[in-house]
VEXDREN-2710 file (C-alpha; in Angstrom, 1 decimal):
% VEXDREN-2710
k/r/px/py/pz
1/MET/-16.5/-45.4/-26.7
2/LEU/-17.4/-48.6/-28.7
3/TYR/-16.9/-49.2/-32.4
4/TRP/-18.6/-51.6/-34.8
5/LYS/-17.8/-52.0/-38.5
6/ASP/-19.7/-53.7/-41.4
7/SER/-19.0/-53.8/-45.1
8/ARG/-21.0/-50.7/-45.9
9/LYS/-20.0/-48.1/-43.2
10/VAL/-18.5/-47.4/-39.9
11/VAL/-21.0/-46.9/-37.1
12/ILE/-19.8/-45.1/-34.1
13/ILE/-21.9/-45.6/-31.1
14/MET/-21.3/-43.2/-28.3
15/ALA/-21.5/-44.8/-24.9
16/HIS/-23.1/-42.8/-22.1
17/GLU/-20.6/-43.5/-19.4
18/ASP/-18.8/-40.2/-20.1
19/TYR/-21.8/-38.1/-20.0
20/MET/-23.0/-40.0/-16.9
21/ASN/-19.7/-39.4/-15.3
22/ALA/-19.9/-35.6/-16.1
23/GLN/-23.4/-35.5/-14.8
24/LYS/-22.2/-37.2/-11.5
25/ILE/-19.6/-34.4/-11.1
26/GLY/-22.3/-31.9/-11.9
27/LEU/-24.8/-33.3/-9.3
28/LYS/-22.0/-33.4/-6.6
29/THR/-21.2/-29.7/-7.1
30/PHE/-25.0/-28.9/-7.2
31/LYS/-25.6/-30.6/-3.8
32/SER/-22.4/-29.0/-2.2
33/ASP/-23.6/-25.5/-3.4
34/THR/-27.1/-26.1/-2.1
35/ALA/-25.8/-27.3/1.3
36/LYS/-23.6/-24.2/1.6
37/GLY/-26.5/-21.9/0.6
38/ARG/-24.8/-20.9/-2.7
39/TYR/-26.6/-20.5/-6.1
40/PRO/-26.3/-24.0/-7.6
41/TYR/-26.6/-23.1/-11.2
42/LEU/-24.5/-21.0/-13.8
43/PRO/-24.4/-17.3/-13.0
44/VAL/-26.3/-15.2/-15.4
45/LEU/-24.8/-12.0/-16.7
46/ASP/-28.2/-10.4/-17.5
47/GLU/-29.0/-10.7/-13.8
48/ILE/-25.5/-9.3/-12.7
49/LEU/-25.6/-6.5/-15.1
50/SER/-29.1/-5.3/-13.9
51/HIS/-27.5/-3.4/-11.1
52/VAL/-24.4/-2.2/-13.2
53/ASP/-24.0/0.9/-15.1
54/ILE/-22.3/-0.3/-18.4
55/LYS/-20.3/2.4/-20.2
56/GLY/-19.9/0.6/-23.6
57/GLU/-18.9/-2.5/-25.5
58/VAL/-15.8/-3.5/-27.4
59/ASN/-15.5/-6.3/-29.9
60/LEU/-12.2/-8.2/-29.1
61/GLY/-12.5/-10.6/-32.1
62/THR/-12.1/-14.3/-32.2
63/ILE/-9.4/-15.3/-29.6
64/ASN/-8.5/-18.1/-27.3
65/ILE/-9.7/-17.4/-23.9
66/PRO/-8.8/-19.2/-20.6
67/LEU/-11.5/-21.8/-19.9
68/ASN/-11.1/-21.4/-16.1
69/ASN/-12.4/-17.8/-16.6
70/VAL/-15.6/-18.9/-18.4
71/VAL/-17.9/-19.0/-15.4
72/GLY/-21.5/-18.4/-16.6
73/THR/-24.1/-17.8/-19.2
74/SER/-25.4/-14.6/-20.8
75/THR/-29.1/-15.3/-20.3
76/PHE/-31.4/-17.6/-18.2
77/GLY/-32.1/-19.9/-21.1
78/ARG/-29.9/-23.0/-20.3
79/THR/-28.6/-22.0/-16.9
80/GLN/-30.4/-24.7/-15.0
81/ALA/-29.1/-27.5/-17.4
82/PHE/-25.7/-27.1/-15.8
83/SER/-24.3/-27.0/-12.4
84/SER/-22.1/-23.9/-11.3
85/ASN/-19.0/-25.6/-12.7
86/PHE/-20.6/-26.2/-16.2
87/MET/-21.2/-29.9/-15.7
88/PRO/-24.5/-31.2/-17.0
89/LEU/-27.4/-31.9/-14.9
90/LEU/-30.1/-33.3/-17.1
91/GLU/-30.8/-37.0/-17.3
92/SER/-29.0/-39.4/-19.6
93/GLY/-31.0/-40.3/-22.7
94/SER/-32.5/-36.8/-23.1
95/GLU/-32.0/-34.8/-26.3
96/PHE/-29.6/-32.5/-24.3
97/SER/-27.3/-35.5/-23.3
98/GLY/-27.4/-36.8/-27.0
99/LYS/-26.0/-33.5/-28.2
100/TRP/-23.5/-33.3/-25.4
101/SER/-22.3/-36.8/-26.3
102/ARG/-21.9/-36.0/-29.9
103/LEU/-19.7/-33.0/-29.0
104/TYR/-17.7/-35.2/-26.7
105/ASP/-17.3/-37.6/-29.6
106/ALA/-16.2/-34.7/-31.9
107/GLN/-13.6/-33.7/-29.5
108/VAL/-12.1/-37.1/-29.2
109/LYS/-11.9/-37.6/-33.0
110/GLU/-10.9/-34.2/-34.3
111/GLY/-11.3/-31.5/-31.6
112/ILE/-13.9/-28.8/-31.3
113/HIS/-12.9/-26.0/-33.6
114/ASP/-16.1/-23.8/-33.8
115/ALA/-15.8/-20.7/-31.7
116/VAL/-18.3/-20.0/-29.1
117/LYS/-19.7/-16.5/-28.5
118/VAL/-19.1/-14.8/-25.1
119/TYR/-19.3/-11.6/-23.2
120/GLU/-16.4/-10.6/-21.2
121/TYR/-17.2/-8.6/-18.0
122/LEU/-14.5/-8.0/-15.2
123/ASN/-12.2/-10.5/-16.9
124/ARG/-14.7/-13.3/-16.6
125/TYR/-16.8/-14.7/-19.5
126/TYR/-20.4/-15.5/-20.0
127/VAL/-21.5/-17.7/-22.9
128/VAL/-24.0/-16.4/-25.5
129/GLU/-23.7/-19.5/-27.8
130/GLY/-22.0/-22.7/-27.1
131/ASN/-22.6/-23.8/-23.4
132/LYS/-22.4/-27.5/-24.3
133/ARG/-19.1/-26.9/-26.1
134/VAL/-17.7/-25.1/-22.9
135/SER/-19.1/-27.9/-20.8
136/VAL/-17.4/-30.7/-22.9
137/LEU/-14.0/-28.9/-23.0
138/LYS/-14.2/-28.2/-19.2
139/TYR/-14.8/-32.1/-18.8
140/PHE/-11.6/-32.5/-20.8
141/ASN/-9.7/-29.9/-18.6
142/SER/-8.9/-28.0/-21.7
143/PRO/-6.8/-24.9/-20.8
144/THR/-8.5/-22.6/-23.5
145/ILE/-11.3/-22.3/-25.8
146/LEU/-11.7/-20.3/-29.1
147/ALA/-14.4/-17.6/-28.7
148/GLU/-15.9/-14.5/-30.3
149/VAL/-15.6/-12.0/-27.5
150/THR/-17.4/-8.8/-26.8
151/ARG/-16.2/-6.8/-23.7
152/LYS/-18.7/-5.0/-21.6
153/ILE/-17.1/-2.1/-19.8
154/PRO/-18.6/-0.8/-16.5
155/ARG/-18.3/2.8/-15.6
156/LEU/-15.2/3.4/-13.3
157/THR/-16.3/3.7/-9.7
158/ASP/-14.6/3.5/-6.2
159/ASP/-15.3/-0.3/-6.2
160/VAL/-11.8/-2.0/-6.0
161/GLU/-12.8/-4.9/-8.3
162/VAL/-13.7/-2.4/-11.1
163/GLN/-10.6/-0.4/-10.6
164/VAL/-8.5/-3.7/-10.8
165/TYR/-10.4/-4.4/-14.0
166/TYR/-9.5/-1.0/-15.4
167/GLU/-5.8/-1.8/-14.7
168/PHE/-6.3/-5.2/-16.4
169/MET/-7.6/-3.5/-19.6
170/ASP/-4.6/-1.3/-19.7
171/PHE/-2.4/-4.4/-19.3
172/TYR/-4.3/-6.3/-22.0
173/LYS/-3.7/-3.3/-24.5
174/LEU/0.0/-3.9/-24.2
175/THR/0.2/-7.6/-24.0
176/LYS/-3.0/-9.2/-25.3
177/ILE/-2.7/-11.5/-22.3
178/ASN/-6.1/-12.5/-20.7
179/TYR/-5.3/-15.2/-18.4
180/VAL/-3.6/-13.2/-15.6
181/GLN/-5.9/-12.3/-12.7
182/PHE/-5.0/-10.2/-9.5
183/SER/-7.0/-9.3/-6.6
184/LYS/-5.2/-6.1/-5.6
185/LEU/-4.7/-2.6/-7.2
186/GLY/-1.4/-1.9/-8.7
187/SER/-0.5/-5.5/-9.4
188/TYR/-0.6/-5.3/-13.2
189/GLU/1.8/-2.4/-13.2
190/LYS/4.0/-4.2/-10.8
191/LEU/4.0/-7.2/-13.1
192/LEU/5.2/-5.1/-16.1
193/LEU/8.0/-3.7/-13.9
194/ALA/8.9/-7.3/-12.6
195/THR/9.3/-8.5/-16.2
196/ASP/11.5/-5.5/-16.9
197/LYS/8.8/-3.8/-19.2
198/ASN/7.5/-0.2/-18.7
199/THR/3.9/0.8/-18.7
200/THR/3.8/2.0/-22.3
201/ASP/5.6/-0.5/-24.4
202/GLU/3.7/-3.3/-26.4
203/TRP/4.9/-6.9/-26.0
204/THR/6.3/-8.7/-28.9
205/GLU/5.0/-12.3/-29.8
206/ASP/8.2/-13.7/-28.4
207/GLU/7.8/-12.0/-25.0
208/CYS/4.2/-13.1/-24.8
209/ARG/5.4/-16.7/-25.6
210/ASP/8.1/-16.6/-23.0
211/PHE/5.7/-15.3/-20.4
212/SER/3.2/-17.9/-21.3
213/SER/5.7/-20.7/-20.8
214/PHE/6.8/-19.3/-17.4
215/HIS/3.2/-18.9/-16.4
216/VAL/2.4/-22.6/-17.1
217/ALA/5.4/-23.7/-15.3
218/PHE/4.6/-21.5/-12.3
219/TYR/0.9/-22.6/-12.4
220/ASN/2.0/-26.3/-12.3
221/ALA/4.3/-25.7/-9.3
222/PHE/1.6/-23.6/-7.5
223/LYS/-1.0/-26.4/-8.1
224/ALA/1.4/-29.1/-6.9
225/ASN/1.9/-27.2/-3.6
226/GLY/-1.9/-27.1/-3.1
227/GLY/-2.2/-23.5/-4.1
228/LYS/-5.6/-23.9/-5.6
229/GLN/-7.1/-24.5/-2.1
230/LEU/-5.6/-21.4/-0.6
231/PRO/-8.3/-18.9/0.3
232/GLY/-7.9/-15.4/-1.0
233/VAL/-4.7/-16.0/-3.1
234/THR/-4.9/-16.3/-6.9
235/CYS/-2.0/-18.1/-8.7
236/ASP/-1.0/-14.7/-10.1
237/ASP/-0.9/-13.1/-6.7
238/ALA/1.7/-15.7/-5.8
239/LEU/3.5/-15.3/-9.1
240/LEU/3.9/-11.6/-8.5
241/PHE/5.3/-12.2/-5.0
242/TYR/7.7/-14.9/-6.4
243/LEU/9.0/-12.4/-9.0
244/SER/9.7/-9.9/-6.2
245/LEU/12.4/-12.5/-4.9
246/TYR/13.4/-14.2/-8.0
247/PRO/14.3/-12.1/-11.1
248/TYR/12.1/-12.8/-14.1
249/GLU/15.0/-13.3/-16.5
250/GLU/16.1/-16.2/-14.3
251/ALA/12.6/-17.4/-13.4
252/LYS/11.4/-17.8/-16.9
253/GLU/14.2/-20.3/-17.7
254/MET/13.4/-22.5/-14.7
255/LEU/11.6/-25.8/-14.9
256/SER/8.5/-26.3/-12.9
257/SER/10.2/-28.6/-10.5
258/GLN/12.8/-25.8/-9.9
259/ILE/10.1/-23.2/-9.3
260/LYS/8.5/-25.7/-6.8
261/GLU/11.7/-26.0/-4.9
262/ASN/11.8/-22.2/-4.4
263/LEU/8.1/-22.0/-3.6
264/ASP/8.5/-24.7/-0.8
265/LYS/11.0/-22.3/0.8
266/ILE/8.7/-19.3/0.7
267/TRP/5.4/-21.0/1.0
268/SER/4.5/-19.6/4.5
269/GLU/4.8/-16.2/2.8
270/ILE/2.5/-17.2/-0.1
271/VAL/-0.1/-18.4/2.4
272/LEU/0.0/-14.9/4.2
273/LEU/-0.9/-13.2/1.0
274/GLY/-4.5/-14.3/1.4
275/GLU/-5.0/-13.1/4.9
276/ASP/-7.0/-9.8/5.3
277/ASP/-5.5/-9.2/8.7
278/SER/-2.0/-10.5/8.1
279/VAL/0.1/-8.2/10.3
280/GLU/0.2/-8.1/14.1
281/LEU/1.5/-4.7/15.4
282/LEU/3.4/-5.0/18.7
283/MET/3.1/-1.5/20.1
284/GLN/5.1/-2.1/23.3
285/PRO/7.9/-4.5/24.3
286/THR/6.7/-7.8/25.3
287/GLU/7.1/-8.5/29.0
288/GLU/5.8/-12.0/29.1
289/THR/8.4/-14.8/29.1
290/LYS/8.5/-18.5/29.2
291/ILE/9.8/-20.2/32.2
292/VAL/13.2/-21.6/31.4
293/ASP/15.1/-24.2/33.4
294/SER/17.6/-22.4/35.6
295/VAL/20.4/-24.9/34.5
296/LEU/19.7/-24.1/30.9
297/ASN/19.7/-20.3/31.7
298/LYS/23.2/-20.7/33.2
299/ILE/24.3/-22.5/29.9
300/ILE/22.7/-19.8/27.7
301/SER/24.3/-16.9/29.6
302/THR/27.8/-18.3/29.0
303/LYS/27.5/-18.2/25.3
304/LYS/27.3/-14.8/23.7
305/LYS/24.7/-14.0/21.1
306/LYS/26.1/-13.0/17.7
307/VAL/24.4/-10.0/16.2
308/ALA/24.9/-8.8/12.6
309/PHE/23.9/-5.2/11.4
310/VAL/23.6/-5.2/7.6
311/TYR/23.8/-1.9/5.7
312/ASP/23.5/-1.2/1.9
313/LYS/25.6/1.9/2.3
314/ASP/28.6/2.9/4.5
315/PRO/27.3/4.7/7.5
316/SER/29.4/7.8/6.5
317/GLU/27.2/8.1/3.4
318/SER/23.8/8.0/5.0
319/ASP/22.2/9.8/8.0
320/TRP/19.8/7.0/8.3
321/ILE/22.4/4.2/8.4
322/PHE/24.7/6.4/10.7
323/GLY/21.8/6.4/13.2
324/HIS/21.6/2.6/13.3
325/GLU/25.4/2.3/13.4
326/LEU/25.2/4.4/16.6
327/GLY/22.6/1.9/17.8
328/ARG/25.1/-0.8/17.2
329/THR/27.9/0.8/19.0
330/HIS/25.5/1.4/21.9
331/LEU/25.0/-2.3/22.2
332/GLU/28.7/-2.9/22.3
333/GLU/28.9/-0.6/25.3
334/VAL/26.0/-1.8/27.4
335/MET/25.6/-5.5/26.4
336/SER/29.1/-6.6/25.5
337/ASP/28.9/-9.3/28.2
338/VAL/26.1/-11.2/26.5
339/ILE/26.4/-10.2/22.9
340/GLU/28.9/-9.4/20.2
341/THR/28.0/-7.3/17.1
342/ARG/29.5/-6.8/13.7
343/PRO/28.5/-4.5/10.8
344/PHE/28.4/-5.6/7.2
345/VAL/28.0/-3.3/4.2
346/THR/26.5/-4.9/1.0
347/GLY/26.0/-2.1/-1.5
348/LYS/23.0/-1.9/-3.6
349/ASP/23.5/-5.2/-5.6
350/GLU/20.8/-7.7/-4.4
351/SER/22.8/-10.8/-5.4
352/ILE/25.8/-9.5/-3.2
353/ALA/23.4/-8.7/-0.3
354/GLU/22.0/-12.4/-0.6
355/ALA/25.5/-13.7/-0.5
356/VAL/26.6/-11.5/2.5
357/LEU/23.5/-12.7/4.5
358/THR/24.1/-16.3/3.5
359/GLU/27.7/-16.0/4.8
360/ILE/26.5/-14.4/8.1
361/CYS/24.1/-17.2/8.6
362/GLU/26.8/-19.9/7.9
363/ASP/29.2/-18.0/10.3
364/GLY/26.7/-18.9/13.1
365/PHE/25.1/-15.3/13.8
366/ASP/22.0/-15.6/15.9
367/ILE/20.3/-12.3/15.0
368/ILE/20.5/-10.3/11.9
369/PHE/19.2/-6.7/11.5
370/THR/18.8/-5.4/7.9
371/VAL/18.4/-1.7/8.4
372/THR/16.8/-0.6/5.1
373/PRO/13.6/-1.7/3.2
374/GLN/15.7/-2.4/0.2
375/LEU/17.2/-5.4/1.9
376/ILE/13.9/-7.2/2.4
377/LYS/14.1/-9.4/-0.8
378/ALA/17.5/-10.8/0.1
379/SER/16.4/-11.2/3.8
380/LEU/13.3/-13.2/2.7
381/LYS/15.3/-15.5/0.4
382/VAL/17.9/-16.1/3.1
383/ALA/15.4/-16.5/5.9
384/ALA/13.7/-19.4/4.0
385/THR/17.0/-21.2/4.0
386/TYR/18.0/-20.5/7.5
387/PRO/14.7/-20.7/9.6
388/ASN/16.6/-20.8/12.9
389/VAL/18.4/-17.4/12.4
390/LYS/16.3/-14.5/13.6
391/ILE/16.1/-11.9/10.7
392/LEU/14.6/-8.5/11.2
393/ASN/14.1/-5.7/8.7
394/CYS/13.6/-2.0/9.5
395/ALA/10.5/-1.2/7.6
396/LEU/6.8/-0.3/8.2
397/ASN/3.8/-2.1/6.9
398/SER/5.4/-5.3/5.9
399/SER/3.5/-8.6/5.9
400/HIS/6.2/-11.3/6.2
401/ASN/6.3/-14.1/8.7
402/THR/9.7/-15.4/8.1
403/VAL/11.2/-11.9/8.5
404/ARG/10.0/-9.6/11.3
405/THR/10.0/-5.9/10.9
406/TYR/10.4/-3.0/13.3
407/TYR/10.0/0.7/13.2
408/THR/9.3/3.7/15.5
409/ARG/6.2/5.7/15.9
410/MET/8.1/9.0/15.0
411/TYR/4.7/10.6/14.4
412/GLU/4.4/11.1/18.2
413/ALA/7.7/13.2/18.2
414/LYS/6.6/15.1/15.1
415/PHE/3.5/16.2/16.8
416/LEU/5.6/17.8/19.5
417/THR/7.8/19.6/17.1
418/GLY/4.7/20.7/15.2
419/MET/3.4/22.3/18.5
420/ILE/6.8/24.2/18.8
421/ALA/6.6/25.4/15.2
422/GLY/3.0/26.6/15.6
423/ALA/3.9/28.4/18.8
424/MET/6.9/30.1/17.3
425/CYS/6.0/31.2/13.7
426/LYS/4.7/34.7/13.3
427/ASN/3.1/34.6/9.9
428/ASP/1.4/31.2/10.3
429/LYS/3.5/29.6/7.6
430/ILE/5.6/26.6/8.4
431/GLY/7.9/24.6/6.0
432/TYR/8.2/20.8/6.1
433/VAL/10.7/18.7/4.0
434/ALA/9.7/15.1/3.7
435/ASP/12.0/12.5/2.2
436/TYR/10.1/9.6/0.5
437/PRO/6.3/9.0/0.0
438/ILE/6.4/5.7/1.8
439/PHE/4.3/4.2/4.7
440/GLY/4.8/6.1/7.9
441/VAL/6.0/9.4/6.4
442/SER/2.4/10.8/5.8
443/ALA/1.6/10.1/9.4
444/ASN/4.6/12.2/10.4
445/ILE/3.6/15.0/8.1
446/ASN/-0.1/15.0/9.4
447/ALA/1.0/14.7/13.1
448/PHE/3.3/17.7/12.6
449/ALA/0.5/19.6/11.1
450/LEU/-2.0/18.7/13.8
451/GLY/0.6/19.7/16.5
452/ALA/1.0/23.1/14.8
453/HIS/-2.9/23.5/14.6
454/MET/-3.3/22.7/18.3
455/VAL/-1.4/25.7/19.4
456/ASN/-2.1/28.0/16.4
457/PRO/-5.4/27.2/14.5
458/ARG/-4.3/29.5/11.7
459/ALA/-1.0/27.6/11.0
460/GLN/-0.5/26.1/7.6
461/VAL/2.3/23.6/6.7
462/TYR/3.9/23.9/3.3
463/LEU/5.0/20.4/2.2
464/THR/7.9/19.9/0.0
465/TRP/9.9/16.6/-0.9
466/SER/13.7/16.1/-1.0
467/CYS/13.1/13.2/-3.5
468/VAL/11.4/15.1/-6.2
469/LYS/13.1/16.2/-9.4
470/ASP/13.7/19.8/-10.4
471/VAL/12.6/21.6/-7.2
472/ASN/14.7/24.0/-5.3
473/ILE/13.5/23.7/-1.8
474/ASP/15.4/26.8/-0.4
475/ASP/14.0/29.0/-3.2
476/TYR/10.5/27.5/-2.6
477/PHE/10.4/28.6/1.2
478/LYS/12.2/32.0/0.5
479/GLU/9.5/32.9/-2.2
480/ARG/6.8/32.3/0.3
481/ASN/8.6/33.9/3.3
482/ILE/8.7/30.8/5.3
483/THR/11.4/30.8/8.0
484/TYR/10.4/28.0/10.4
485/ILE/11.2/24.7/8.8
486/SER/11.1/20.9/9.7
487/SER/13.7/18.8/7.9
488/GLN/15.5/15.6/8.3
489/ASN/16.0/14.1/11.7
490/MET/19.7/13.7/11.4
491/ILE/22.6/14.6/9.3
492/LYS/25.6/12.7/7.9
493/PRO/28.5/12.5/10.3
494/GLN/30.9/14.6/8.2
495/SER/28.2/17.2/7.2
496/GLY/28.4/20.8/8.3
497/ASN/24.7/21.4/7.4
498/ARG/22.6/22.9/10.2
499/GLN/19.3/22.4/8.3
500/PHE/18.0/19.5/10.3
501/GLY/15.2/19.0/12.9
502/LEU/13.1/22.1/13.5
503/TYR/15.0/25.3/12.7
504/VAL/14.5/28.9/11.9
505/GLU/16.3/30.5/8.9
506/LYS/16.7/34.2/9.1
507/ASN/19.3/36.4/7.2
508/ASP/21.0/33.3/6.0
509/ILE/21.5/32.1/9.6
510/THR/20.3/28.8/10.7
511/LYS/19.2/28.4/14.3
512/ASN/18.1/24.9/15.5
513/LEU/15.2/24.9/17.8
514/ALA/14.2/21.2/18.4
515/MET/15.0/17.7/17.1
516/SER/13.1/14.5/16.7
517/ILE/15.4/11.8/17.4
518/TYR/15.6/8.0/17.0
519/HIS/17.0/6.2/20.1
520/TRP/18.1/3.1/17.9
521/GLY/20.4/2.1/20.7
522/ALA/17.6/1.8/23.2
523/PHE/15.4/0.1/20.5
524/TYR/18.0/-2.5/19.8
525/GLU/18.8/-3.1/23.5
526/GLU/15.1/-3.6/24.4
527/LEU/14.5/-5.9/21.4
528/ILE/17.4/-8.1/22.1
529/ASN/16.5/-8.3/25.7
530/THR/12.9/-9.4/24.8
531/ILE/14.4/-12.1/22.7
532/MET/16.8/-13.3/25.4
533/ARG/13.8/-13.3/27.8
534/GLY/12.1/-15.9/25.6
535/SER/9.5/-13.5/24.1
536/TRP/10.3/-14.4/20.5
537/LYS/8.5/-17.8/20.7
538/VAL/5.7/-16.4/22.9
539/GLU/5.1/-13.7/20.3
540/GLU/5.1/-16.2/17.5
541/ASP/2.7/-18.7/19.2
542/SER/0.2/-15.8/20.2
543/VAL/-0.4/-14.8/16.6
544/GLU/-0.4/-18.1/14.8
545/SER/0.6/-17.4/11.1
546/LYS/0.4/-13.5/11.2
547/ALA/3.6/-11.3/10.4
548/LEU/5.0/-9.5/13.3
549/ASN/5.8/-5.8/13.2
550/TYR/7.5/-4.1/16.3
551/TRP/6.2/-0.5/16.3
552/TRP/7.5/1.3/19.4
553/GLY/7.3/4.9/20.4
554/LEU/7.7/7.4/23.3
555/SER/6.4/4.9/25.8
556/ALA/9.2/2.5/25.0
557/GLY/11.8/5.2/25.1
558/VAL/12.9/4.8/21.5
559/ILE/12.2/8.2/20.2
560/ASP/12.4/11.6/21.8
561/VAL/12.3/15.3/21.2
562/ILE/15.4/17.4/22.2
563/CYS/14.6/21.1/22.7
564/SER/17.3/23.6/22.4
565/ASN/17.9/26.7/24.7
566/ASN/16.6/28.9/21.8
567/LEU/13.1/28.0/22.8
568/PRO/11.0/30.1/25.4
569/GLN/10.8/28.2/28.8
570/ASP/7.0/28.1/28.7
571/THR/7.1/26.4/25.2
572/THR/9.4/23.9/26.5
573/LYS/7.2/23.1/29.5
574/LEU/4.2/22.7/27.3
575/VAL/6.0/20.3/25.0
576/ASN/7.2/18.3/28.1
577/LEU/3.7/18.1/29.4
578/MET/2.3/16.8/26.2
579/LYS/5.2/14.4/25.8
580/GLN/4.3/12.9/29.2
581/ALA/0.6/12.7/28.1
582/ILE/1.4/10.8/25.0
583/THR/3.9/8.5/26.8
584/GLN/1.3/7.6/29.5
585/GLY/-1.4/7.1/26.9
586/ASP/-3.5/10.0/28.1
587/PHE/-3.5/11.8/24.8
588/HIS/-3.2/10.6/21.2
589/PRO/-1.9/12.8/18.4
590/PHE/-4.7/11.4/15.9
591/THR/-7.8/12.1/18.0
592/GLY/-10.7/13.3/15.9
593/PRO/-12.3/15.2/14.3
594/LEU/-9.6/14.9/11.5
595/THR/-10.3/16.3/8.0
596/ASP/-8.2/15.7/4.9
597/GLN/-7.3/18.4/2.1
598/ASP/-10.5/17.4/0.2
599/GLY/-12.7/18.1/3.1
600/ILE/-13.3/14.4/3.8
601/GLU/-13.7/13.4/7.5
602/ARG/-11.2/10.9/8.2
603/CYS/-11.9/10.5/11.9
604/PRO/-15.0/11.6/13.8
605/ALA/-14.8/13.8/17.0
606/SER/-13.5/12.0/20.1
607/GLU/-12.5/8.9/18.2
608/ILE/-8.9/7.8/17.7
609/LEU/-7.4/6.4/14.4
610/THR/-6.3/2.8/14.8
611/PRO/-2.7/1.8/14.5
612/GLU/-3.4/0.2/11.1
613/GLN/-5.1/3.4/9.8
614/ILE/-2.2/5.5/11.0
615/MET/0.4/3.0/9.5
616/THR/-1.2/2.9/6.1
617/MET/-2.2/6.7/5.9
618/ASP/-2.1/7.9/2.4
619/TRP/-3.8/11.3/2.8
620/LEU/-2.8/14.8/4.0
621/SER/-4.4/17.0/6.7
622/ASP/-6.6/19.9/5.7
623/ASN/-3.9/22.4/6.9
624/VAL/-1.1/21.0/4.8
625/ILE/-0.3/22.9/1.5
626/GLY/1.3/20.5/-1.1
627/SER/0.7/17.0/-2.2
628/ILE/2.1/13.5/-2.4
629/PRO/4.4/13.1/-5.4
630/THR/3.7/10.6/-8.0
631/LEU/6.2/8.0/-9.2
632/ASP/6.8/10.2/-12.3
633/ASP/7.8/13.1/-10.2
634/LEU/10.6/11.2/-8.2
635/THR/14.4/11.2/-8.9
636/VAL/15.8/8.0/-10.3
637/ASP/17.5/7.1/-7.0
638/ALA/14.0/7.5/-5.0
639/ARG/11.9/5.3/-7.3
640/PRO/13.2/1.9/-6.1
641/ILE/12.2/2.4/-2.5
642/VAL/8.9/4.0/-3.3
643/GLU/8.2/1.2/-5.6
644/LEU/8.9/-1.2/-2.8
645/ARG/7.2/0.6/0.2
646/GLY/5.3/3.6/-1.2
647/PHE/1.9/4.6/-1.8
648/ALA/2.3/7.1/-4.5
649/GLN/0.1/6.8/-7.6
650/SER/1.4/7.1/-11.1
651/THR/0.2/10.0/-13.2
652/GLU/-1.7/7.6/-15.4
653/LYS/-3.9/6.9/-12.5
654/GLY/-4.7/10.4/-11.8
655/GLY/-2.0/11.3/-9.4
656/THR/-1.1/15.0/-9.1
657/SER/2.2/16.9/-9.3
658/LEU/4.2/18.0/-6.2
659/LEU/3.7/21.7/-6.5
END
C-alpha cells in the first residue's frame, strides 16, 4: 500500500498487488477443481436445498462464526466471481476489484466490523450479503467473521450427515460452540462426556473460554503434524480421540507444543481414524512364517520370552478374569521351556494401569496381554512409548494399529447351545441372560435364538440383562414360566452358584445341561506360537496401516461346548454333528434369510453375513423377546464399559427401555 501526503489531505492509493495475488490464488484453485472434475465456483445453497425437505428456520442472531465453515453463497448472483475457496476471479481494474481493494484497505486500517448475512445449513454457512467481505477476511486468514445467522433445519432422515447435524444442534444449545465438526454419530455426546459434562447442563462463559483455548492449541498442533492433509479426518475427530487418552482437565492446561509431543506418539492412530476399512480380521491362526537363519533360531530359542498378563481386578473377583488366569497357568504348564509369565493387577485407576504397564515394559517383557476393554487407553498410551513391545487387548471391534486386539467367535458355540435349548424346552419359551450391550454380545444372542429356531420354529428367546437397574431376573423368568435359561459362561472360582451355561430350573433345583466355554489357554498358546514363528511381522506387512483383530472360533480350538450327561444322546449327537459342520466351514450360523424384530430383512436367503456385519451387529432376531438397553437403563458399574465398547443408544435418541 502506497501513501502520498499533501498540505490539504491524505490520499491513500490502494495498490492492486494484493488483489492480483488473491486472484492468482483463485485462478489456481479454479484450474485445479476443473482438472479434477469438480465444480470450480462457490456452492449455491438454493441449488443444494432444491432437493432437501426443510423443516423450518431459526434466527440465531448476530454472532461470530468460523470462517472455515463459510463455504458458499445463497444464490447464483455472484457465485462465478469467486473460486470455490472464495478468492476473486474477475480481472484487476474492474468495479468488482475496486470494491474488493477498498474492503482490503478498510481491514488494514481499522478492521471490517459490519456483519455479513448468512444462512447456516448442516453447520456450514452460505452468504446472503457480504461475499466480498468474506473473501477479504479469508485472504487475511481470519479465524472468524461477524454474521447475522439464520439456520435452515432439514427434516430428520436416515442420512448420517443429517443425524450428525441434529446432534450438533443439541450440542450447540448447551454450549453455543459452532466451530466443532464431527463426521461420526455420537461424537458430540462423547465430547461432552470427555469434558466431564453431562448432556443436559449448559456451559458457562468460563467453560466455553477454556475449551476455545484448548481447541486453538490442539488445532495448531494438529496442523503442524500435517493433519489438514489427512483424508477423512477432521481436527475434531482427532481431538476426540486425543481426549480418550489424555484427560481434558490435564489437556486444557497444555501448550500446543506439549499437545504436539503427545500427538507425535499416537499419530498412526490418528491416521487410522480416516480409514473406511481400518480393521483387518484374522479369522484363523496365521500359518505363514518368514525364513529365519538357523543360527539366529538357536539364539532365540535359548532366551525365554517374558509374557505379562494385566488384569483390572483380582481373578477371584471376576469370572472373566479368572478364565484368562486359567489361560495363563496353562501356558506355564505347556510352554515353560520357551516363555515365562507373570500376572499383574492394576485396579480401575487408569493412571495406575499406565504406570504398571510402563514398569512392565521397562522390566523387559516382550508380550503384554491386557484382558479387559477398560485397559485399552493405558495400553495405547504405553504402546506409543514402547513400540518394540507387543501389546494386545482383549476386545472386539477395535481399530488401533499400535495395540492389536483378540477375541473369540463365541456366537458359534451359542448357536449350538441354542439348538439344545430349542430341543429341550416344552413350552417354546427360553430365557437368556446377557451381560453388557457391547459389540459381540448381540451376535451371541442372535446365534442362540437362531439355533433354537432351527430345531423348534416356535421357540422364542426372552432376553434379560444382568447390567440393568431394578430388574429381578429370577422373578422375570418365573412369572413367564421360563425354566430353560442360558446365562453366564463361567462363575467366579469361589461361587457356589449353579446358574451358568445352559441350565433348567425346576422346583428350585438347578440342573446344568451344557456350557459354552472359552479355551483361553489354547488361544494364548496358539497366539504366542504364531508370534514365535515370525507371523507378527508377516501380518503387519500384509495389511499396511490397518488395525489387526484376531477373531478365532471353533476351527481354531479356542471355544467349545460341553454337554452334560443330562442331555438325551440323540441331542448330543446332533450338536456334535453341527459343531463339526461349523468347524469345517460347511455351515454358518448366520445364513439367510435373517429378519430382525421390526420385520426388516437383514440377510437374504442363502447368503451369509460378513464377519464385519456380525462383529458390529446391533439388532435382534425376530424370535427374541426383549430389547437392547439404553445407557440410562444401566447400572453405574456397567456404564463405563458400554460407553467404551457399546452400541446402546441413549433415551434422548429414541432408545427403548429393557422390558
